[in-house]
LOGUFI-297143 format. One line per field, with one value per atom (N, C-alpha, C, CB): residue in one letter; atom name; x, y, z. Coordinates in Angstrom, 2 decimals, decimal comma. Glycine has a CB too. Layout:
BEGIN
type: c(A / ...) $
atom: c(CA / ...) $
u: c(X / ...) $
v: c(Y / ...) $
w: c(Z / ...) $
This chain:
BEGIN
type: c(M / M / M / M / E / E / E / E / E / E / E / E / M / M / M / M / R / R / R / R / H / H / H / H / V / V / V / V / L / L / L / L / C / C / C / C / F / F / F / F / I / I / I / I / Q / Q / Q / Q / W / W / W / W / K / K / K / K / R / R / R / R / N / N / N / N / W / W / W / W / W / W / W / W / I / I / I / I / R / R / R / R / T / T / T / T / G / G / G / G / A / A / A / A / L / L / L / L / R / R / R / R / E / E / E / E / G / G / G / G / I / I / I / I / R / R / R / R / L / L / L / L / D / D / D / D / I / I / I / I / Q / Q / Q / Q / E / E / E / E / G / G / G / G / L / L / L / L / M / M / M / M / A / A / A / A / Y / Y / Y / Y / A / A / A / A / S / S / S / S / K / K / K / K / Q / Q / Q / Q / A / A / A / A / V / V / V / V / I / I / I / I / W / W / W / W / T / T / T / T / Q / Q / Q / Q / M / M / M / M / G / G / G / G / R / R / R / R / R / R / R / R / F / F / F / F / A / A / A / A / D / D / D / D / E / E / E / E / W / W / W / W / Y / Y / Y / Y / P / P / P / P / I / I / I / I / L / L / L / L / V / V / V / V / K / K / K / K / S / S / S / S / G / G / G / G / L / L / L / L / S / S / S / S / A / A / A / A / E / E / E / E / W / W / W / W / P / P / P / P / Q / Q / Q / Q / E / E / E / E / F / F / F / F / L / L / L / L / P / P / P / P / S / S / S / S / Q / Q / Q / Q / L / L / L / L / G / G / G / G / A / A / A / A / L / L / L / L / G / G / G / G / N / N / N / N / V / V / V / V / R / R / R / R / F / F / F / F / D / D / D / D / I / I / I / I / E / E / E / E / I / I / I / I / Q / Q / Q / Q / D / D / D / D / G / G / G / G / D / D / D / D / E / E / E / E / V / V / V / V / L / L / L / L / F / F / F / F / E / E / E / E / D / D / D / D / D / D / D / D / L / L / L / L / F / F / F / F / E / E / E / E) $
atom: c(N / CA / C / CB / N / CA / C / CB / N / CA / C / CB / N / CA / C / CB / N / CA / C / CB / N / CA / C / CB / N / CA / C / CB / N / CA / C / CB / N / CA / C / CB / N / CA / C / CB / N / CA / C / CB / N / CA / C / CB / N / CA / C / CB / N / CA / C / CB / N / CA / C / CB / N / CA / C / CB / N / CA / C / CB / N / CA / C / CB / N / CA / C / CB / N / CA / C / CB / N / CA / C / CB / N / CA / C / CB / N / CA / C / CB / N / CA / C / CB / N / CA / C / CB / N / CA / C / CB / N / CA / C / CB / N / CA / C / CB / N / CA / C / CB / N / CA / C / CB / N / CA / C / CB / N / CA / C / CB / N / CA / C / CB / N / CA / C / CB / N / CA / C / CB / N / CA / C / CB / N / CA / C / CB / N / CA / C / CB / N / CA / C / CB / N / CA / C / CB / N / CA / C / CB / N / CA / C / CB / N / CA / C / CB / N / CA / C / CB / N / CA / C / CB / N / CA / C / CB / N / CA / C / CB / N / CA / C / CB / N / CA / C / CB / N / CA / C / CB / N / CA / C / CB / N / CA / C / CB / N / CA / C / CB / N / CA / C / CB / N / CA / C / CB / N / CA / C / CB / N / CA / C / CB / N / CA / C / CB / N / CA / C / CB / N / CA / C / CB / N / CA / C / CB / N / CA / C / CB / N / CA / C / CB / N / CA / C / CB / N / CA / C / CB / N / CA / C / CB / N / CA / C / CB / N / CA / C / CB / N / CA / C / CB / N / CA / C / CB / N / CA / C / CB / N / CA / C / CB / N / CA / C / CB / N / CA / C / CB / N / CA / C / CB / N / CA / C / CB / N / CA / C / CB / N / CA / C / CB / N / CA / C / CB / N / CA / C / CB / N / CA / C / CB / N / CA / C / CB / N / CA / C / CB / N / CA / C / CB / N / CA / C / CB / N / CA / C / CB / N / CA / C / CB / N / CA / C / CB / N / CA / C / CB / N / CA / C / CB / N / CA / C / CB / N / CA / C / CB / N / CA / C / CB / N / CA / C / CB / N / CA / C / CB / N / CA / C / CB / N / CA / C / CB / N / CA / C / CB / N / CA / C / CB / N / CA / C / CB / N / CA / C / CB / N / CA / C / CB / N / CA / C / CB / N / CA / C / CB / N / CA / C / CB / N / CA / C / CB) $
u: c(0,82 / 0,00 / 0,87 / -0,93 / 2,08 / 2,99 / 2,42 / 4,40 / 1,72 / 1,15 / 0,12 / 0,51 / -0,70 / -1,70 / -1,04 / -2,68 / 0,07 / 0,81 / 1,28 / 2,01 / 1,77 / 2,20 / 1,03 / 2,82 / -0,11 / -1,31 / -1,70 / -2,49 / -1,73 / -2,13 / -1,12 / -2,31 / 0,16 / 1,17 / 1,01 / 2,59 / 0,69 / 0,46 / -0,77 / 0,29 / -1,84 / -3,06 / -2,76 / -4,17 / -2,00 / -1,62 / -0,82 / -0,79 / 0,13 / 0,94 / 0,07 / 2,04 / -0,83 / -1,67 / -2,62 / -2,48 / -3,17 / -4,03 / -3,25 / -4,60 / -2,05 / -1,22 / -0,81 / 0,02 / -0,59 / -0,26 / -1,41 / 0,06 / -2,64 / -3,79 / -3,91 / -5,08 / -3,67 / -3,76 / -2,75 / -3,53 / -1,51 / -0,47 / -0,75 / 0,90 / -1,25 / -1,47 / -2,58 / -1,79 / -3,56 / -4,71 / -4,36 / -5,63 / -3,28 / -2,93 / -1,71 / -2,69 / -1,27 / -0,04 / -0,21 / 0,47 / -1,38 / -1,59 / -1,60 / -2,91 / -0,84 / -0,83 / -1,07 / 0,53 / -1,54 / -1,76 / -2,97 / -0,56 / -3,94 / -5,17 / -6,33 / -5,38 / -7,45 / -8,63 / -9,02 / -9,81 / -9,55 / -9,93 / -10,94 / -10,49 / -11,93 / -12,96 / -12,35 / -14,08 / -11,38 / -10,72 / -9,86 / -9,86 / -9,14 / -8,32 / -9,19 / -7,54 / -10,34 / -11,24 / -11,75 / -12,42 / -12,06 / -12,51 / -11,43 / -12,94 / -10,19 / -9,08 / -8,87 / -7,80 / -8,96 / -8,79 / -9,94 / -8,71 / -11,14 / -12,29 / -12,12 / -13,60 / -11,69 / -11,48 / -10,39 / -11,10 / -9,29 / -8,19 / -8,64 / -6,98 / -9,43 / -9,94 / -10,85 / -10,70 / -11,70 / -12,59 / -11,79 / -13,56 / -10,76 / -9,92 / -9,22 / -8,89 / -8,74 / -8,07 / -9,04 / -7,52 / -10,27 / -11,28 / -11,55 / -12,59 / -11,64 / -11,88 / -10,76 / -12,01 / -9,51 / -8,36 / -8,37 / -7,03 / -8,71 / -8,78 / -9,86 / -9,06 / -11,02 / -12,11 / -11,73 / -13,38 / -10,99 / -10,56 / -9,62 / -9,86 / -8,69 / -7,80 / -8,54 / -6,76 / -9,52 / -10,33 / -11,06 / -11,34 / -11,61 / -12,38 / -11,50 / -13,01 / -10,31 / -9,38 / -9,03 / -8,11 / -8,72 / -8,36 / -9,53 / -7,90 / -10,73 / -11,92 / -12,11 / -13,17 / -11,80 / -11,98 / -10,88 / -12,02 / -9,64 / -8,51 / -8,01 / -7,40 / -8,08 / -7,52 / -8,15 / -7,70 / -9,47 / -10,06 / -9,59 / -11,58 / -9,37 / -8,90 / -7,50 / -8,92 / -6,64 / -5,28 / -5,28 / -4,46 / -6,07 / -6,13 / -6,63 / -7,05 / -7,66 / -8,23 / -7,22 / -9,48 / -6,36 / -5,34 / -4,08 / -4,99 / -4,02 / -2,86 / -1,69 / -2,44 / -1,94 / -0,88 / -0,83 / -1,11 / 0,34 / 0,47 / 0,43 / 1,79 / 0,00 / -0,08 / 0,67 / -1,55 / 1,74 / 2,49 / 2,02 / 4,04 / 0,81 / 0,19 / 0,33 / -1,28 / 0,11 / 0,08 / -0,95 / -0,26 / -0,55 / -1,40 / -2,79 / -0,73 / -2,89 / -4,19 / -5,23 / -4,02 / -4,81 / -5,77 / -6,11 / -5,23 / -5,42 / -5,75 / -7,10 / -4,65 / -7,93 / -9,29 / -9,35 / -9,94 / -8,40 / -8,45 / -8,26 / -7,40 / -7,70 / -7,45 / -8,51 / -6,08 / -9,41 / -10,37 / -11,28 / -11,20 / -11,61 / -12,45 / -11,76 / -12,80 / -10,45 / -9,71 / -9,70 / -8,28 / -9,76 / -9,74 / -10,99 / -9,58 / -12,06 / -13,28 / -13,14 / -14,41 / -12,11 / -11,90 / -11,00 / -11,32 / -10,56 / -9,70 / -10,52 / -9,12 / -9,98 / -10,68 / -9,81 / -11,08 / -10,44 / -9,77 / -10,28 / -10,00 / -9,55 / -9,94 / -11,31 / -8,91 / -11,64 / -12,92 / -13,61 / -12,73 / -14,85 / -15,61 / -16,64 / -16,30 / -16,76 / -17,80 / -18,59 / -17,19 / -19,80 / -20,70 / -20,88 / -22,06 / -21,27 / -21,59 / -22,66 / -22,06 / -22,50 / -23,46 / -23,10 / -24,79 / -22,17 / -21,71 / -20,96 / -20,82 / -21,21 / -20,55 / -19,34 / -21,53 / -18,19 / -16,97 / -16,56 / -15,83 / -16,57 / -16,20 / -14,77 / -17,18 / -14,03 / -12,67 / -12,31 / -11,66 / -11,31 / -10,84 / -9,82 / -10,23 / -9,91 / -9,03 / -7,56 / -9,39 / -7,24 / -5,84 / -5,15 / -5,71 / -5,89 / -5,28 / -4,50 / -6,34 / -4,76 / -4,14 / -3,04 / -5,17 / -2,56 / -1,50 / -0,18 / -1,41) $
v: c(-1,19 / 0,00 / 1,26 / 0,00 / 1,10 / 2,25 / 3,28 / 1,78 / 2,80 / 3,70 / 4,64 / 2,90 / 4,10 / 4,95 / 6,01 / 4,11 / 5,67 / 6,67 / 7,79 / 6,03 / 7,42 / 8,44 / 9,33 / 7,77 / 8,71 / 9,47 / 10,43 / 8,51 / 9,94 / 10,79 / 11,91 / 9,95 / 11,62 / 12,68 / 13,74 / 12,08 / 13,31 / 14,29 / 15,12 / 13,59 / 14,48 / 15,21 / 16,23 / 14,23 / 15,84 / 16,76 / 17,93 / 16,01 / 17,65 / 18,71 / 19,65 / 18,09 / 19,07 / 19,89 / 20,76 / 19,00 / 20,22 / 21,04 / 22,21 / 20,18 / 21,95 / 23,02 / 24,03 / 22,43 / 23,55 / 24,45 / 25,42 / 23,63 / 24,92 / 25,80 / 26,82 / 24,97 / 26,39 / 27,32 / 28,45 / 26,58 / 28,11 / 29,13 / 30,00 / 28,46 / 29,42 / 30,13 / 31,16 / 29,15 / 30,92 / 31,81 / 33,25 / 31,31 / 33,48 / 34,84 / 35,40 / 34,86 / 34,77 / 35,22 / 36,47 / 34,12 / 36,68 / 37,84 / 39,13 / 37,70 / 40,08 / 41,40 / 42,46 / 41,66 / 43,59 / 44,70 / 44,55 / 44,88 / 43,75 / 43,61 / 44,08 / 42,14 / 44,31 / 44,78 / 43,81 / 44,97 / 44,35 / 43,55 / 42,47 / 44,44 / 42,79 / 41,80 / 40,63 / 42,46 / 40,91 / 39,83 / 39,00 / 40,40 / 39,66 / 38,94 / 38,03 / 39,93 / 38,53 / 37,72 / 36,52 / 38,57 / 36,74 / 35,64 / 34,59 / 36,17 / 35,03 / 34,08 / 33,28 / 34,82 / 33,96 / 33,26 / 32,27 / 34,27 / 32,66 / 31,77 / 30,54 / 32,51 / 30,76 / 29,64 / 28,71 / 30,15 / 29,27 / 28,46 / 27,68 / 29,36 / 28,31 / 27,63 / 26,47 / 28,61 / 26,70 / 25,64 / 24,47 / 26,18 / 24,76 / 23,70 / 22,93 / 24,28 / 23,64 / 22,98 / 22,04 / 24,03 / 22,46 / 21,60 / 20,37 / 22,39 / 20,55 / 19,43 / 18,40 / 19,92 / 18,88 / 17,96 / 17,25 / 18,73 / 17,96 / 17,34 / 16,26 / 18,40 / 16,55 / 15,58 / 14,35 / 16,22 / 14,56 / 13,45 / 12,53 / 13,96 / 13,12 / 12,33 / 11,56 / 13,21 / 12,20 / 11,52 / 10,33 / 12,49 / 10,56 / 9,50 / 8,29 / 10,03 / 8,55 / 7,45 / 6,70 / 7,99 / 7,44 / 6,80 / 6,00 / 7,86 / 6,55 / 5,83 / 4,50 / 6,71 / 4,51 / 3,30 / 2,27 / 3,67 / 2,72 / 1,80 / 1,41 / 2,39 / 2,29 / 1,99 / 0,74 / 3,18 / 0,61 / -0,61 / -1,89 / -0,53 / -1,83 / -3,01 / -3,39 / -2,75 / -2,37 / -2,64 / -3,24 / -1,35 / -2,65 / -3,14 / -4,58 / -2,23 / -4,84 / -6,19 / -7,20 / -6,20 / -6,77 / -7,65 / -7,72 / -7,18 / -6,97 / -6,98 / -6,20 / -8,37 / -5,29 / -4,46 / -3,11 / -4,28 / -2,54 / -1,20 / -0,16 / -1,08 / 1,03 / 2,13 / 3,32 / 2,50 / 3,71 / 4,89 / 6,08 / 4,67 / 6,51 / 7,60 / 8,88 / 7,30 / 10,03 / 11,28 / 11,15 / 12,50 / 11,49 / 11,33 / 11,92 / 11,96 / 13,03 / 13,71 / 12,90 / 15,04 / 11,90 / 11,09 / 9,78 / 10,82 / 9,46 / 8,23 / 8,41 / 7,87 / 7,38 / 7,52 / 8,12 / 6,20 / 7,85 / 8,42 / 9,93 / 7,78 / 10,47 / 11,91 / 12,63 / 12,13 / 11,91 / 12,54 / 13,53 / 11,49 / 13,30 / 14,25 / 15,60 / 13,71 / 15,60 / 16,85 / 17,66 / 16,57 / 16,99 / 17,72 / 18,56 / 16,76 / 18,19 / 18,97 / 20,37 / 18,27 / 20,62 / 21,93 / 22,83 / 21,77 / 22,36 / 23,18 / 24,35 / 22,34 / 25,56 / 26,75 / 27,50 / 27,66 / 28,09 / 28,93 / 30,36 / 28,43 / 31,32 / 32,72 / 33,02 / 33,61 / 32,40 / 32,66 / 31,32 / 33,41 / 31,22 / 30,00 / 30,25 / 29,55 / 29,29 / 29,37 / 28,08 / 29,62 / 28,14 / 26,99 / 26,48 / 27,36 / 25,23 / 24,68 / 25,55 / 23,20 / 25,82 / 26,65 / 28,12 / 26,48 / 28,55 / 29,93 / 30,16 / 30,28 / 31,27 / 31,58 / 32,47 / 32,26 / 32,06 / 32,85 / 33,21 / 32,07 / 34,50 / 34,97 / 35,49 / 36,06 / 35,20 / 35,71 / 35,79 / 34,82 / 36,58 / 36,74 / 35,65 / 38,16 / 35,03 / 33,94 / 34,33 / 33,43 / 35,56 / 35,94 / 36,03 / 37,27 / 35,91 / 35,95 / 34,69 / 36,17 / 33,61 / 32,33 / 31,95 / 31,26 / 32,88 / 32,56 / 32,41 / 33,61) $
w: c(0,00 / 0,00 / 0,00 / 1,21 / -0,41 / -0,53 / -1,51 / -0,98 / -2,53 / -3,53 / -2,90 / -4,66 / -1,99 / -1,35 / -0,48 / -0,51 / 0,16 / 0,94 / 0,02 / 1,66 / -1,16 / -2,12 / -2,54 / -3,37 / -2,78 / -3,17 / -2,06 / -3,50 / -0,82 / 0,30 / 0,56 / 1,55 / 0,38 / 0,54 / -0,54 / 0,49 / -1,76 / -2,82 / -2,51 / -4,18 / -2,05 / -1,69 / -0,60 / -1,22 / 0,39 / 1,47 / 0,90 / 2,55 / 0,03 / -0,58 / -1,41 / -1,46 / -2,22 / -3,09 / -2,27 / -4,06 / -1,19 / -0,31 / 0,26 / 0,84 / 0,75 / 1,31 / 0,24 / 1,97 / -0,98 / -2,09 / -2,34 / -3,36 / -2,36 / -2,56 / -1,44 / -2,67 / -0,20 / 0,93 / 0,76 / 2,27 / 0,39 / 0,20 / -1,03 / 0,05 / -2,08 / -3,34 / -3,24 / -4,43 / -2,40 / -2,30 / -1,99 / -1,26 / -1,28 / -0,85 / -1,57 / 0,65 / -2,63 / -3,30 / -4,15 / -4,16 / -4,69 / -5,56 / -4,76 / -6,34 / -5,21 / -4,56 / -5,63 / -3,82 / -5,18 / -6,09 / -6,99 / -6,94 / -6,56 / -7,33 / -6,48 / -7,80 / -7,14 / -6,42 / -5,31 / -7,38 / -4,23 / -3,07 / -3,43 / -1,97 / -4,24 / -4,58 / -5,36 / -5,39 / -6,20 / -6,94 / -5,99 / -8,10 / -5,09 / -4,11 / -3,25 / -3,22 / -2,81 / -2,00 / -2,79 / -1,50 / -4,07 / -4,92 / -5,10 / -6,28 / -5,30 / -5,44 / -4,16 / -5,80 / -3,03 / -1,75 / -1,52 / -0,59 / -1,88 / -1,73 / -2,62 / -2,08 / -3,85 / -4,77 / -4,24 / -6,18 / -3,77 / -3,23 / -2,00 / -2,88 / -1,14 / 0,05 / -0,33 / 0,96 / -1,30 / -1,76 / -2,32 / -2,83 / -3,11 / -3,65 / -2,53 / -4,62 / -1,52 / -0,39 / 0,32 / 0,60 / 0,48 / 1,12 / 0,26 / 1,35 / -1,05 / -1,95 / -1,84 / -3,41 / -1,84 / -1,72 / -0,37 / -1,91 / 0,70 / 2,02 / 2,05 / 3,11 / 1,49 / 1,47 / 0,64 / 0,90 / -0,44 / -1,26 / -0,45 / -2,55 / 0,28 / 1,11 / 2,18 / 1,76 / 2,80 / 3,81 / 3,21 / 4,44 / 2,03 / 1,37 / 1,06 / 0,07 / 0,53 / 0,25 / 1,53 / -0,42 / 2,58 / 3,85 / 4,41 / 4,87 / 4,32 / 4,80 / 4,07 / 4,63 / 2,77 / 1,97 / 2,21 / 0,50 / 2,30 / 2,32 / 3,70 / 1,56 / 4,66 / 5,98 / 6,62 / 6,90 / 6,62 / 7,22 / 6,54 / 7,16 / 5,23 / 4,51 / 4,96 / 2,98 / 5,14 / 5,61 / 7,01 / 5,59 / 7,89 / 9,27 / 9,30 / 10,13 / 8,52 / 8,46 / 7,94 / 7,57 / 7,04 / 6,45 / 7,30 / 5,06 / 8,40 / 9,26 / 8,71 / 9,52 / 7,80 / 7,21 / 7,90 / 5,69 / 7,95 / 8,55 / 7,45 / 9,38 / 7,83 / 6,87 / 7,44 / 6,55 / 6,79 / 7,21 / 6,37 / 7,07 / 6,67 / 5,95 / 6,75 / 5,66 / 6,10 / 6,86 / 7,99 / 5,93 / 9,20 / 10,39 / 10,22 / 11,57 / 9,54 / 9,44 / 8,70 / 8,77 / 7,93 / 7,18 / 7,86 / 5,81 / 8,95 / 9,66 / 10,35 / 10,68 / 10,36 / 10,91 / 12,30 / 10,93 / 13,17 / 14,51 / 14,50 / 15,40 / 13,41 / 13,30 / 12,48 / 12,68 / 11,86 / 10,96 / 11,66 / 10,28 / 12,91 / 13,64 / 13,78 / 15,01 / 13,99 / 14,16 / 12,87 / 14,61 / 11,73 / 10,46 / 10,27 / 9,30 / 10,92 / 10,79 / 11,35 / 11,48 / 12,15 / 12,74 / 11,91 / 14,11 / 10,74 / 9,88 / 9,36 / 8,69 / 9,51 / 9,04 / 8,06 / 10,22 / 7,11 / 6,14 / 6,34 / 4,68 / 5,82 / 6,00 / 5,43 / 5,36 / 4,32 / 3,67 / 3,47 / 2,32 / 3,90 / 3,70 / 2,61 / 5,01 / 1,70 / 0,68 / 0,73 / -0,74 / 0,32 / 0,34 / -1,08 / 0,96 / -1,19 / -2,51 / -3,15 / -2,40 / -4,39 / -5,10 / -5,13 / -4,49 / -4,25 / -4,29 / -5,59 / -3,06 / -6,21 / -7,47 / -7,21 / -8,46 / -7,75 / -7,64 / -9,05 / -6,88 / -9,34 / -10,67 / -10,66 / -11,15 / -11,70 / -11,81 / -13,28 / -11,03 / -13,56 / -14,92 / -15,23 / -15,14 / -16,40 / -16,76 / -16,74 / -18,11 / -17,08 / -17,17 / -15,80 / -17,88 / -14,71 / -13,38 / -13,08 / -12,33 / -13,78 / -13,47 / -14,45 / -13,44 / -15,23 / -16,18 / -15,50 / -17,25) $
């Protein structure tokens, strides 16, 4: 299950990348900056949920088979409750519309 560890480490890295990227733009209008941060936060949540889902599916199988999993601690089932407390600067809900100009992501 070394492959799943690699997947979870990538998911963790990508989530952290989105968190850092959200605030990198400077010198732009406040409404655009807020939109970028909201989009980055939403992406970080999506990546976190994906990691949780993978861990939920695979961890019980490993335990049942007597295999150990050296995964990022935050994705282990005993740690999943703590992840629910992760907060981002801007929260958006499903269905919220975030508008941005395409040239901002070049």
